[in-house]
N, C-alpha and C positions, 0 to 999 in steps of 0.2 A: 189136596192140591200140592204139587211139588214146590220147592223153594223158588224156582224161576217163575212159576205161575203166580205165586203170592207176591213176589217182587214186582212183576209186571202189573198186577192189579193195583198194588199200592201206588205205583207211579202214575197209572192212568187216573185213579181216584184223586190223587194229590193234584195233578194237573187240572182235572175237571173242577175240583173244589176251589182251586185258586182262581180259575176263570170265572166261575159262578159267584164267588165271594166278591171279586172285583166288579163284576157286572152289577151285582146287587148294590154295592156301595155307590157305583156310578149312577144308578137309577135313583137312589135316595138323594144324592147331592146335586145331580144335574140331569133330571129326566129328559129335558128338551134335547140335549146333545145326544143322548143314547137313542132316543126315539128317532131323531133326525138321521143318525148314522145307520140305523136299521131299516127304517121304512121311508126315509126321505121327507121332503117338505110337504107332501100331501096329507100327512097325518092331521087329524082334527086337533087344533091347538088347545081347545077347551078341555080335552081329555088327557093331555100330556102330564099334568101334575098328578093324576091318579096313577101314573106309572111308578110312583114311589111305593105304592102298596105291593105290587109284585116284586119290586126291588127288595123290600123287606123279606119277602118269602124266599127269593132267590139267594139272598145273603144267608138266611137260615139253612137252606138246602146245602149251600157250599160248606158251611161250618159243620153241619150234621154228618155230611158224607166224608169228612176228612178221615183218612185211614187210621185204624186203631194203632196205638203205640206198640202193641204186641206184634212184632214182626212176623209171627207165625199165624196171625189171625187172617181168615179169608175174607173178612169184610163183606159178607154176603148181603146184609141188609143195606149197607151203603151202596153196594153195587146195584141192587134192585132199584133203589130210589133214583140213583143217577142214570141208570139205563132207561127207566120209564120217562124221566124228565127229558133226556137227550133225544129219544125217539119222537116224543110228542112235540117238543119245541122245534125240531127240524121240520116236521110235518106242518106245524102251525105257520112257520115262517114261509114255507112254500105256498101255503094257502093264502097268506097275506099278499103274496106276489100275484098268484093266479086269479084269485077272486077279488081281492081288494085293489089290485093294480098298484101296490105299494112296493117300494124298493129303494133303499139307500145304499151307500157304498159298502156297508158291512153286511148287507142281507145275505148274499151268497156265500161269503166267507163264513158267516155264522152257521148257515145251513150245512156247509161242508164240515166245519169243526164239530158240530153236534152229531152229525152222521158218523164221522170217524170215531168219536168217543163211544158212541153206541156200539159200533162194530167191534171196537177193541174190548169193550166190556163183555160183549157176547163171546168174543174169542177167548178171553181169560176164563169165562165161565165154563166153556167147553173143555178147558184144560183140567178142570176139577174132576176127580174120580167119582164124586157124589153129585155131579151136575150143579153144584154150588147153590142149590135151592132157589134158582131164578123162577121156578114155576110156582 
């Protein structure tokens, strides 16, 4: 991968890592607010405290996918993990809206953000001469 592709991937991974780390921390400390912002007031309140569990996992994902300190590293593993997460979470949020009829003020912005991150990660993978091992 050329230097521009490596730098682009590093920036995308850093942004995604910051967003996911912040989301994980928010879910750990105030799951009711995050759930309300994403799915609205129709969420079952008895399950909201369990949102801390995925909050811990999302925090771990954000930290694990932080770009390597080596500026020449292609971060293929972090890219794969963050790509799979972003594709699946975007689809799951759409599912919540379509099937569960849930939607808060941040649902669609979250869908768009995750879809854009996934597209950008795919784009940087295509810039790699060895296809960046995404398969």
